[in-house]
MOPAC internal coordinates of N, CA, C and O (Angstrom, degrees):
PM7 1SCF
backbone

  N    0.0000 0     0.00 0     0.00 0    0    0    0
  C    1.4580 1     0.00 0     0.00 0    1    0    0
  C    1.5453 1   107.99 1     0.00 0    2    1    0
  O    1.2310 1   123.05 1   -58.95 1    3    2    1
  N    1.3368 1   111.76 1   121.05 1    3    2    1
  C    1.4957 1   117.43 1  -176.70 1    5    3    2
  C    1.5091 1   109.97 1  -145.60 1    6    5    3
  O    1.2310 1   122.18 1    -9.81 1    7    6    5
  N    1.2935 1   113.43 1   170.19 1    7    6    5
  C    1.4874 1   123.45 1   169.41 1    9    7    6
  C    1.5086 1   104.69 1  -147.54 1   10    9    7
  O    1.2310 1   120.91 1   -73.00 1   11   10    9
  N    1.3346 1   115.87 1   107.00 1   11   10    9
  C    1.4682 1   120.98 1  -178.53 1   13   11   10
  C    1.5165 1   111.15 1   -69.94 1   14   13   11
  O    1.2310 1   121.61 1    -5.39 1   15   14   13
  N    1.2973 1   114.52 1   174.61 1   15   14   13
  C    1.4219 1   119.69 1   169.00 1   17   15   14
  C    1.5295 1   109.14 1   -75.77 1   18   17   15
  O    1.2310 1   120.33 1   -18.33 1   19   18   17
  N    1.2992 1   116.97 1   161.67 1   19   18   17
  C    1.4761 1   119.21 1   178.75 1   21   19   18
  C    1.5094 1   110.97 1   -64.85 1   22   21   19
  O    1.2310 1   120.64 1   -50.88 1   23   22   21
  N    1.3296 1   116.38 1   129.12 1   23   22   21
  C    1.4593 1   118.53 1   173.91 1   25   23   22
  C    1.5190 1   110.66 1   -95.41 1   26   25   23
  O    1.2310 1   119.82 1   171.21 1   27   26   25
  N    1.2785 1   117.95 1    -8.79 1   27   26   25
  C    1.4732 1   122.16 1   170.00 1   29   27   26
  C    1.5513 1   108.13 1  -139.40 1   30   29   27
  O    1.2310 1   121.88 1   -53.96 1   31   30   29
  N    1.3207 1   114.01 1   126.04 1   31   30   29
  C    1.4755 1   121.02 1  -179.04 1   33   31   30
  C    1.5367 1   109.47 1  -105.38 1   34   33   31
  O    1.2310 1   119.97 1   -33.34 1   35   34   33
  N    1.3213 1   117.66 1   146.66 1   35   34   33
  C    1.4516 1   118.74 1   174.41 1   37   35   34
  C    1.5146 1   110.85 1   -64.60 1   38   37   35
  O    1.2310 1   120.16 1   -32.25 1   39   38   37
  N    1.3125 1   117.30 1   147.75 1   39   38   37
  C    1.4540 1   122.43 1  -177.87 1   41   39   38
  C    1.5133 1   111.49 1  -117.82 1   42   41   39
  O    1.2310 1   120.88 1   -39.41 1   43   42   41
  N    1.3467 1   115.93 1   140.59 1   43   42   41
  C    1.4667 1   121.93 1   177.82 1   45   43   42
  C    1.5492 1   108.65 1   -60.30 1   46   45   43
  O    1.2310 1   122.34 1   -32.79 1   47   46   45
  N    1.3198 1   113.12 1   147.21 1   47   46   45
  C    1.4887 1   116.96 1   178.07 1   49   47   46
  C    1.5143 1   111.92 1  -151.70 1   50   49   47
  O    1.2310 1   122.16 1   -19.49 1   51   50   49
  N    1.3287 1   113.48 1   160.51 1   51   50   49
  C    1.4511 1   122.19 1   179.58 1   53   51   50
  C    1.5432 1   106.10 1  -117.35 1   54   53   51
  O    1.2310 1   120.70 1   -56.43 1   55   54   53
  N    1.3397 1   116.27 1   123.57 1   55   54   53
  C    1.4370 1   122.39 1  -174.64 1   57   55   54
  C    1.5140 1   108.32 1  -129.47 1   58   57   55
  O    1.2310 1   121.62 1   -39.45 1   59   58   57
  N    1.3450 1   114.51 1   140.55 1   59   58   57
  C    1.4510 1   118.60 1   176.50 1   61   59   58
  C    1.5535 1   109.22 1   -75.25 1   62   61   59
  O    1.2310 1   122.11 1   -30.30 1   63   62   61
  N    1.3191 1   113.57 1   149.70 1   63   62   61
  C    1.4746 1   120.82 1   176.76 1   65   63   62
  C    1.5219 1   106.41 1   -54.05 1   66   65   63
  O    1.2310 1   120.18 1   -40.70 1   67   66   65
  N    1.3372 1   117.27 1   139.30 1   67   66   65
  C    1.4776 1   127.11 1  -179.79 1   69   67   66
  C    1.5285 1   111.69 1    75.34 1   70   69   67
  O    1.2310 1   120.08 1  -174.27 1   71   70   69
  N    1.3725 1   117.45 1     5.73 1   71   70   69
  C    1.4470 1   120.04 1   178.07 1   73   71   70
  C    1.5384 1   109.82 1   -88.53 1   74   73   71
  O    1.2310 1   121.33 1    19.40 1   75   74   73
  N    1.3564 1   115.05 1  -160.60 1   75   74   73
  C    1.4449 1   122.56 1  -179.41 1   77   75   74
  C    1.5209 1   108.28 1  -124.37 1   78   77   75
  O    1.2310 1   121.04 1   -48.21 1   79   78   77
  N    1.3189 1   115.62 1   131.79 1   79   78   77
  C    1.4757 1   121.79 1   173.90 1   81   79   78
  C    1.5171 1   108.07 1  -110.75 1   82   81   79
  O    1.2310 1   120.57 1   -36.75 1   83   82   81
  N    1.3276 1   116.52 1   143.25 1   83   82   81
  C    1.4538 1   121.75 1  -176.81 1   85   83   82
  C    1.5615 1   109.19 1  -140.62 1   86   85   83
  O    1.2310 1   121.70 1   -63.20 1   87   86   85
  N    1.3212 1   114.35 1   116.80 1   87   86   85
  C    1.4343 1   121.26 1   178.28 1   89   87   86
  C    1.5337 1   107.81 1  -111.14 1   90   89   87
  O    1.2310 1   121.42 1   -45.06 1   91   90   89
  N    1.3452 1   114.89 1   134.94 1   91   90   89
  C    1.4387 1   119.45 1  -178.00 1   93   91   90
  C    1.5237 1   109.98 1  -123.19 1   94   93   91
  O    1.2310 1   120.59 1   -39.11 1   95   94   93
  N    1.2776 1   116.47 1   140.89 1   95   94   93
  C    1.4751 1   120.72 1   169.12 1   97   95   94
  C    1.5040 1   108.19 1  -143.10 1   98   97   95
  O    1.2310 1   122.14 1   -34.07 1   99   98   97
  N    1.3475 1   113.51 1   145.93 1   99   98   97
  C    1.4416 1   118.01 1  -177.02 1  101   99   98
  C    1.5372 1   109.79 1  -132.27 1  102  101   99
  O    1.2310 1   121.12 1   -42.88 1  103  102  101
  N    1.3186 1   115.46 1   137.12 1  103  102  101
  C    1.4606 1   121.19 1   179.09 1  105  103  102
  C    1.5415 1   109.24 1  -154.24 1  106  105  103
  O    1.2310 1   121.11 1   -29.17 1  107  106  105
  N    1.3063 1   115.48 1   150.83 1  107  106  105
  C    1.4352 1   120.76 1  -179.42 1  109  107  106
  C    1.5225 1   108.55 1  -118.46 1  110  109  107
  O    1.2310 1   120.90 1   -39.80 1  111  110  109
  N    1.3172 1   115.89 1   140.20 1  111  110  109
  C    1.4576 1   118.37 1   177.25 1  113  111  110
  C    1.5455 1   112.27 1  -163.39 1  114  113  111
  O    1.2310 1   121.70 1   -19.49 1  115  114  113
  N    1.2967 1   114.36 1   160.51 1  115  114  113
  C    1.4586 1   121.02 1   175.15 1  117  115  114
  C    1.5331 1   105.16 1  -131.67 1  118  117  115
  O    1.2310 1   118.78 1   -56.43 1  119  118  117
  N    1.3104 1   119.93 1   123.57 1  119  118  117
  C    1.4612 1   125.55 1    -8.19 1  121  119  118
  C    1.5650 1   110.97 1   -62.30 1  122  121  119
  O    1.2310 1   122.01 1   -19.53 1  123  122  121
  N    1.3308 1   113.76 1   160.47 1  123  122  121
  C    1.4789 1   120.58 1  -177.24 1  125  123  122
  C    1.5278 1   108.83 1   -54.32 1  126  125  123
  O    1.2310 1   120.56 1   -51.63 1  127  126  125
  N    1.3618 1   116.54 1   128.37 1  127  126  125
  C    1.4624 1   120.35 1  -177.84 1  129  127  126
  C    1.5420 1   111.24 1   -74.01 1  130  129  127
  O    1.2310 1   121.72 1   -28.61 1  131  130  129
  N    1.3184 1   114.31 1   151.39 1  131  130  129
  C    1.4507 1   121.60 1   172.82 1  133  131  130
  C    1.5388 1   104.40 1   -94.74 1  134  133  131
  O    1.2310 1   120.35 1   -48.79 1  135  134  133
  N    1.3347 1   116.93 1   131.21 1  135  134  133
  C    1.4379 1   120.86 1  -179.43 1  137  135  134
  C    1.5021 1   110.39 1  -107.11 1  138  137  135
  O    1.2310 1   120.44 1   -53.26 1  139  138  137
  N    1.3092 1   116.77 1   126.74 1  139  138  137
  C    1.4696 1   122.11 1   176.51 1  141  139  138
  C    1.5496 1   106.79 1  -126.11 1  142  141  139
  O    1.2310 1   121.92 1   -11.81 1  143  142  141
  N    1.3129 1   113.93 1   168.19 1  143  142  141
  C    1.5107 1   119.33 1  -176.86 1  145  143  142
  C    1.5113 1   111.04 1  -125.60 1  146  145  143
  O    1.2310 1   121.49 1   -29.38 1  147  146  145
  N    1.3062 1   114.75 1   150.62 1  147  146  145
  C    1.4677 1   120.56 1   173.24 1  149  147  146
  C    1.5289 1   109.27 1  -127.24 1  150  149  147
  O    1.2310 1   121.88 1   -28.57 1  151  150  149
  N    1.2908 1   114.01 1   151.43 1  151  150  149
  C    1.4804 1   122.92 1   172.20 1  153  151  150
  C    1.5147 1   106.93 1  -120.46 1  154  153  151
  O    1.2310 1   119.36 1   -59.60 1  155  154  153
  N    1.2935 1   118.82 1   120.40 1  155  154  153
  C    1.4677 1   122.80 1  -178.65 1  157  155  154
  C    1.5347 1   110.91 1    53.43 1  158  157  155
  O    1.2310 1   120.58 1  -137.89 1  159  158  157
  N    1.3339 1   116.49 1    42.11 1  159  158  157
  C    1.4523 1   125.61 1   176.82 1  161  159  158
  C    1.5473 1   115.22 1    64.94 1  162  161  159
  O    1.2310 1   120.54 1  -159.24 1  163  162  161
  N    1.3262 1   116.58 1    20.76 1  163  162  161
  C    1.4573 1   122.73 1   171.76 1  165  163  162
  C    1.5101 1   109.41 1  -126.82 1  166  165  163
  O    1.2310 1   119.91 1   -25.90 1  167  166  165
  N    1.3347 1   117.77 1   154.10 1  167  166  165
  C    1.4805 1   119.42 1   177.98 1  169  167  166
  C    1.4952 1   111.42 1   -52.36 1  170  169  167
  O    1.2310 1   120.22 1   -39.01 1  171  170  169
  N    1.3192 1   117.19 1   140.99 1  171  170  169
  C    1.4525 1   120.41 1   179.03 1  173  171  170
  C    1.5429 1   110.30 1   -59.93 1  174  173  171
  O    1.2310 1   119.99 1   -27.93 1  175  174  173
  N    1.3323 1   117.63 1   152.07 1  175  174  173
  C    1.4516 1   119.92 1  -179.71 1  177  175  174
  C    1.5113 1   111.70 1   -57.50 1  178  177  175
  O    1.2310 1   121.29 1   -36.85 1  179  178  177
  N    1.3354 1   115.14 1   143.15 1  179  178  177
  C    1.4560 1   118.86 1   175.26 1  181  179  178
  C    1.5366 1   108.26 1   -85.50 1  182  181  179
  O    1.2310 1   121.62 1   -96.54 1  183  182  181
  N    1.2740 1   114.50 1    83.46 1  183  182  181
  C    1.4668 1   119.87 1  -173.95 1  185  183  182
  C    1.5175 1   108.80 1  -138.66 1  186  185  183
  O    1.2310 1   120.43 1   -32.99 1  187  186  185
  N    1.3269 1   116.79 1   147.01 1  187  186  185
  C    1.4793 1   121.73 1  -176.57 1  189  187  186
  C    1.5139 1   113.23 1   -59.45 1  190  189  187
  O    1.2310 1   119.97 1   157.84 1  191  190  189
  N    1.3302 1   117.66 1   -22.16 1  191  190  189
  C    1.4773 1   120.78 1  -179.52 1  193  191  190
  C    1.5097 1   111.56 1   -76.92 1  194  193  191
  O    1.2310 1   119.90 1   164.09 1  195  194  193
  N    1.3479 1   117.79 1   -15.91 1  195  194  193
  C    1.4841 1   121.55 1  -179.75 1  197  195  194
  C    1.5246 1   106.72 1  -102.81 1  198  197  195
  O    1.2310 1   120.34 1   -68.28 1  199  198  197
  N    1.3272 1   116.96 1   111.72 1  199  198  197
  C    1.4584 1   121.94 1  -175.20 1  201  199  198
  C    1.5290 1   108.24 1  -118.01 1  202  201  199
  O    1.2310 1   119.93 1   -57.74 1  203  202  201
  N    1.3060 1   117.75 1   122.26 1  203  202  201
  C    1.4537 1   122.16 1   173.12 1  205  203  202
  C    1.5402 1   106.42 1  -100.02 1  206  205  203
  O    1.2310 1   120.26 1   -65.51 1  207  206  205
  N    1.3017 1   117.11 1   114.49 1  207  206  205
  C    1.4275 1   122.68 1  -178.56 1  209  207  206
  C    1.5542 1   108.99 1   -79.61 1  210  209  207
  O    1.2310 1   120.60 1   -20.90 1  211  210  209
  N    1.3594 1   116.45 1   159.10 1  211  210  209
  C    1.4848 1   119.45 1  -177.45 1  213  211  210
  C    1.5461 1   114.07 1   -56.10 1  214  213  211
  O    1.2310 1   120.73 1   151.43 1  215  214  213
  N    1.3383 1   116.20 1   -28.57 1  215  214  213
  C    1.4667 1   118.29 1  -178.39 1  217  215  214
  C    1.5418 1   112.66 1   -87.26 1  218  217  215
  O    1.2310 1   120.01 1  -168.69 1  219  218  217
  N    1.3326 1   117.58 1    11.31 1  219  218  217
  C    1.4224 1   122.26 1   174.26 1  221  219  218
  C    1.5263 1   114.44 1    90.62 1  222  221  219
  O    1.2310 1   119.75 1  -178.40 1  223  222  221
  N    1.3041 1   118.08 1     1.60 1  223  222  221
  C    1.4887 1   121.30 1   177.31 1  225  223  222
  C    1.5220 1   109.24 1   -75.36 1  226  225  223
  O    1.2310 1   121.49 1   -44.44 1  227  226  225
  N    1.3175 1   114.76 1   135.56 1  227  226  225
  C    1.4851 1   121.34 1   172.00 1  229  227  226
  C    1.5109 1   109.62 1  -100.52 1  230  229  227
  O    1.2310 1   120.80 1   -57.59 1  231  230  229
  N    1.3077 1   116.08 1   122.41 1  231  230  229
  C    1.4561 1   120.63 1   179.86 1  233  231  230
  C    1.5157 1   106.92 1  -119.72 1  234  233  231
  O    1.2310 1   121.35 1   -49.78 1  235  234  233
  N    1.3465 1   115.03 1   130.22 1  235  234  233
  C    1.4566 1   120.13 1   179.21 1  237  235  234
  C    1.5346 1   105.03 1  -117.51 1  238  237  235
  O    1.2310 1   121.46 1   -60.39 1  239  238  237
  N    1.3224 1   114.80 1   119.61 1  239  238  237
  C    1.4603 1   120.31 1  -178.24 1  241  239  238
  C    1.5137 1   109.47 1  -102.18 1  242  241  239
  O    1.2310 1   120.27 1   -24.32 1  243  242  241
  N    1.3181 1   117.10 1   155.68 1  243  242  241
  C    1.4789 1   122.73 1   179.14 1  245  243  242
  C    1.5066 1   108.55 1    51.52 1  246  245  243
  O    1.2310 1   121.23 1  -127.20 1  247  246  245
  N    1.3729 1   115.25 1    52.80 1  247  246  245
  C    1.4901 1   120.57 1  -174.65 1  249  247  246
  C    1.5478 1   110.22 1   -57.19 1  250  249  247
  O    1.2310 1   122.02 1   -42.74 1  251  250  249
  N    1.3380 1   113.74 1   137.26 1  251  250  249
  C    1.4541 1   121.74 1   178.17 1  253  251  250
  C    1.5268 1   109.36 1  -114.35 1  254  253  251
  O    1.2310 1   120.85 1   -19.07 1  255  254  253
  N    1.3072 1   115.99 1   160.93 1  255  254  253
  C    1.4732 1   121.83 1  -179.74 1  257  255  254
  C    1.5508 1   109.97 1   -56.07 1  258  257  255
  O    1.2310 1   119.59 1   144.03 1  259  258  257
  N    1.3301 1   118.38 1   -35.97 1  259  258  257
  C    1.4705 1   121.30 1  -178.60 1  261  259  258
  C    1.5070 1   111.60 1   -69.70 1  262  261  259
  O    1.2310 1   118.67 1   167.61 1  263  262  261
  N    1.3142 1   120.13 1   -12.39 1  263  262  261
  C    1.4569 1   121.43 1  -179.24 1  265  263  262
  C    1.5176 1   110.89 1   -79.54 1  266  265  263
  O    1.2310 1   119.97 1   166.34 1  267  266  265
  N    1.3093 1   117.65 1   -13.66 1  267  266  265
  C    1.4880 1   120.30 1   177.59 1  269  267  266
  C    1.5022 1   109.80 1   -57.47 1  270  269  267
  O    1.2310 1   120.50 1   -38.78 1  271  270  269
  N    1.3501 1   116.65 1   141.22 1  271  270  269
  C    1.4403 1   121.27 1   178.86 1  273  271  270
  C    1.4977 1   110.08 1   161.08 1  274  273  271
  O    1.2310 1   120.74 1    13.21 1  275  274  273
  N    1.3400 1   116.19 1  -166.79 1  275  274  273
  C    1.4400 1   124.37 1  -177.28 1  277  275  274
  C    1.5161 1   108.15 1  -108.34 1  278  277  275
  O    1.2310 1   121.66 1   -58.62 1  279  278  277
  N    1.3439 1   114.42 1   121.38 1  279  278  277
  C    1.4513 1   122.29 1  -177.71 1  281  279  278
  C    1.4990 1   110.97 1  -110.78 1  282  281  279
  O    1.2310 1   119.32 1   -32.31 1  283  282  281
  N    1.3282 1   118.90 1   147.69 1  283  282  281
  C    1.4231 1   123.83 1   171.06 1  285  283  282
  C    1.5673 1   109.20 1  -150.57 1  286  285  283
  O    1.2310 1   121.55 1   -23.39 1  287  286  285
  N    1.3184 1   114.65 1   156.61 1  287  286  285
  C    1.4611 1   117.51 1   175.24 1  289  287  286
  C    1.5310 1   110.03 1  -107.13 1  290  289  287
  O    1.2310 1   122.17 1   -25.96 1  291  290  289
  N    1.2992 1   113.45 1   154.04 1  291  290  289
  C    1.4600 1   122.36 1  -179.24 1  293  291  290
  C    1.4930 1   107.73 1  -123.72 1  294  293  291
  O    1.2310 1   119.73 1   -55.40 1  295  294  293
  N    1.2815 1   118.11 1   124.60 1  295  294  293
  C    1.4740 1   122.71 1   177.04 1  297  295  294
  C    1.5520 1   107.58 1  -107.85 1  298  297  295
  O    1.2310 1   120.75 1   -52.63 1  299  298  297
  N    1.3166 1   116.17 1   127.37 1  299  298  297
  C    1.4381 1   120.77 1  -177.55 1  301  299  298
  C    1.5092 1   110.66 1  -132.19 1  302  301  299
  O    1.2310 1   120.81 1   -46.85 1  303  302  301
  N    1.3283 1   116.05 1   133.15 1  303  302  301
  C    1.4603 1   120.59 1   165.59 1  305  303  302
  C    1.5139 1   107.29 1  -137.95 1  306  305  303
  O    1.2310 1   120.12 1     9.27 1  307  306  305
  N    1.3404 1   117.37 1  -170.73 1  307  306  305
  C    1.4612 1   119.63 1  -174.38 1  309  307  306
  C    1.5431 1   112.62 1   -71.91 1  310  309  307
  O    1.2310 1   120.64 1   168.47 1  311  310  309
  N    1.3720 1   116.39 1   -11.53 1  311  310  309
  C    1.4603 1   120.39 1   179.30 1  313  311  310
  C    1.4832 1   111.44 1   -84.29 1  314  313  311
  O    1.2310 1   120.52 1   130.42 1  315  314  313
  N    1.3486 1   116.60 1   -49.58 1  315  314  313
  C    1.4545 1   120.55 1  -174.54 1  317  315  314
  C    1.4984 1   111.73 1  -164.77 1  318  317  315
  O    1.2310 1   120.90 1     1.63 1  319  318  317
  N    1.3266 1   115.88 1  -178.37 1  319  318  317
  C    1.4971 1   124.05 1   176.69 1  321  319  318
  C    1.5100 1   107.33 1  -128.15 1  322  321  319
  O    1.2310 1   120.31 1   -45.12 1  323  322  321
  N    1.3247 1   117.01 1   134.88 1  323  322  321
  C    1.4449 1   121.72 1   178.27 1  325  323  322
  C    1.5197 1   108.62 1  -126.25 1  326  325  323
  O    1.2310 1   121.47 1   -35.42 1  327  326  325
  N    1.3593 1   114.80 1   144.58 1  327  326  325
  C    1.4712 1   121.76 1   176.51 1  329  327  326
  C    1.5086 1   109.37 1  -111.72 1  330  329  327
  O    1.2310 1   121.09 1   -44.13 1  331  330  329
  N    1.3119 1   115.52 1   135.87 1  331  330  329
  C    1.4684 1   121.41 1   176.08 1  333  331  330
  C    1.5372 1   110.63 1   -72.65 1  334  333  331
  O    1.2310 1   121.36 1    -6.68 1  335  334  333
  N    1.3200 1   115.00 1   173.32 1  335  334  333
  C    1.4646 1   118.00 1   169.19 1  337  335  334
  C    1.5250 1   108.94 1   -69.34 1  338  337  335
  O    1.2310 1   120.85 1   -17.38 1  339  338  337
  N    1.3098 1   115.98 1   162.62 1  339  338  337
  C    1.4555 1   120.76 1   179.24 1  341  339  338
  C    1.5273 1   108.87 1   -80.04 1  342  341  339
  O    1.2310 1   121.25 1   -32.05 1  343  342  341
  N    1.3043 1   115.21 1   147.95 1  343  342  341
  C    1.4992 1   122.89 1   175.41 1  345  343  342
  C    1.5164 1   106.89 1  -133.26 1  346  345  343
  O    1.2310 1   121.47 1   -51.24 1  347  346  345
  N    1.3321 1   114.80 1   128.76 1  347  346  345
  C    1.4821 1   118.92 1  -175.22 1  349  347  346
  C    1.5273 1   108.02 1   -96.40 1  350  349  347
  O    1.2310 1   121.03 1   -44.78 1  351  350  349
  N    1.3396 1   115.63 1   135.22 1  351  350  349
  C    1.4346 1   122.40 1   173.18 1  353  351  350
  C    1.5320 1   107.08 1  -103.16 1  354  353  351
  O    1.2310 1   121.04 1   -61.16 1  355  354  353
  N    1.3049 1   115.61 1   118.84 1  355  354  353
  C    1.4976 1   121.51 1   174.42 1  357  355  354
  C    1.5030 1   107.35 1  -107.30 1  358  357  355
  O    1.2310 1   120.84 1   -49.01 1  359  358  357
  N    1.3130 1   116.00 1   130.99 1  359  358  357
  C    1.4771 1   119.27 1  -179.27 1  361  359  358
  C    1.4792 1   109.17 1  -111.21 1  362  361  359
  O    1.2310 1   119.98 1   -52.54 1  363  362  361
  N    1.3495 1   117.65 1   127.46 1  363  362  361
  C    1.4267 1   123.86 1   178.90 1  365  363  362
  C    1.5372 1   107.95 1   -91.50 1  366  365  363
  O    1.2310 1   120.33 1   -60.85 1  367  366  365
  N    1.3242 1   116.97 1   119.15 1  367  366  365
  C    1.4460 1   121.16 1  -179.97 1  369  367  366
  C    1.5318 1   108.06 1   -68.81 1  370  369  367
  O    1.2310 1   122.33 1   -42.60 1  371  370  369
  N    1.3008 1   113.15 1   137.40 1  371  370  369
  C    1.4765 1   119.71 1   177.53 1  373  371  370
  C    1.5338 1   109.59 1   -66.32 1  374  373  371
  O    1.2310 1   120.80 1   -49.41 1  375  374  373
  N    1.2862 1   116.08 1   130.59 1  375  374  373
  C    1.4676 1   120.80 1   179.73 1  377  375  374
  C    1.5139 1   108.66 1   -86.39 1  378  377  375
  O    1.2310 1   120.92 1   -47.74 1  379  378  377
  N    1.2978 1   115.85 1   132.26 1  379  378  377
  C    1.4445 1   120.73 1   174.69 1  381  379  378
  C    1.5293 1   107.14 1  -110.14 1  382  381  379
  O    1.2310 1   121.51 1   -63.38 1  383  382  381
  N    1.3018 1   114.71 1   116.62 1  383  382  381
  C    1.4544 1   120.92 1  -178.70 1  385  383  382
  C    1.5136 1   109.28 1   -96.76 1  386  385  383
  O    1.2310 1   120.01 1   -54.12 1  387  386  385
  N    1.3278 1   117.58 1   125.88 1  387  386  385
  C    1.4514 1   119.96 1   177.98 1  389  387  386
  C    1.5200 1   108.39 1  -105.52 1  390  389  387
  O    1.2310 1   121.42 1   -58.63 1  391  390  389
  N    1.3217 1   114.88 1   121.37 1  391  390  389
  C    1.4524 1   121.00 1   176.90 1  393  391  390
  C    1.5298 1   109.27 1  -103.68 1  394  393  391
  O    1.2310 1   119.97 1   -33.41 1  395  394  393
  N    1.2595 1   117.67 1   146.59 1  395  394  393
  C    1.4689 1   120.52 1   176.29 1  397  395  394
  C    1.5341 1   109.06 1   -59.44 1  398  397  395
  O    1.2310 1   121.42 1   -38.11 1  399  398  397
  N    1.3163 1   114.89 1   141.89 1  399  398  397
  C    1.4499 1   118.80 1  -177.98 1  401  399  398
  C    1.5391 1   114.64 1   -66.62 1  402  401  399
  O    1.2310 1   121.06 1   159.62 1  403  402  401
  N    1.3446 1   115.58 1   -20.38 1  403  402  401
  C    1.4715 1   117.35 1   179.14 1  405  403  402
  C    1.5392 1   112.78 1   -84.89 1  406  405  403
  O    1.2310 1   120.74 1  -177.06 1  407  406  405
  N    1.3218 1   116.20 1     2.94 1  407  406  405
  C    1.4563 1   119.15 1   179.05 1  409  407  406
  C    1.4960 1   114.96 1    84.92 1  410  409  407
  O    1.2310 1   119.38 1   168.85 1  411  410  409
  N    1.3239 1   118.79 1   -11.15 1  411  410  409
  C    1.4690 1   120.62 1  -179.75 1  413  411  410
  C    1.5172 1   110.24 1   -74.98 1  414  413  411
  O    1.2310 1   121.12 1   -38.66 1  415  414  413
  N    1.3191 1   115.47 1   141.34 1  415  414  413
  C    1.4799 1   118.74 1   178.23 1  417  415  414
  C    1.4944 1   108.33 1  -119.88 1  418  417  415
  O    1.2310 1   120.10 1   180.00 1  419  418  417

């Protein structure tokens, strides 16, 4: 019965608003660990845009400015609990450029 150190840590990223963010973490353990995710040290929002895939990857679709923050994964089995390193999500707000309707700039 073991829980190794993470062999893959989530990495910080910059994503445009309405884009897709993807955080990966990898760990091996017996019994197989359950991987969960936190944002700013709280459970990730229970929202359809936040998808935790069976392999422990967190995918955030249609990223919004409010999704920016510090994410980490937690691997837990009956032996122990391990926390990954922190990964920061920075969201770039979409710029809306307004041009005069007469075409003059």
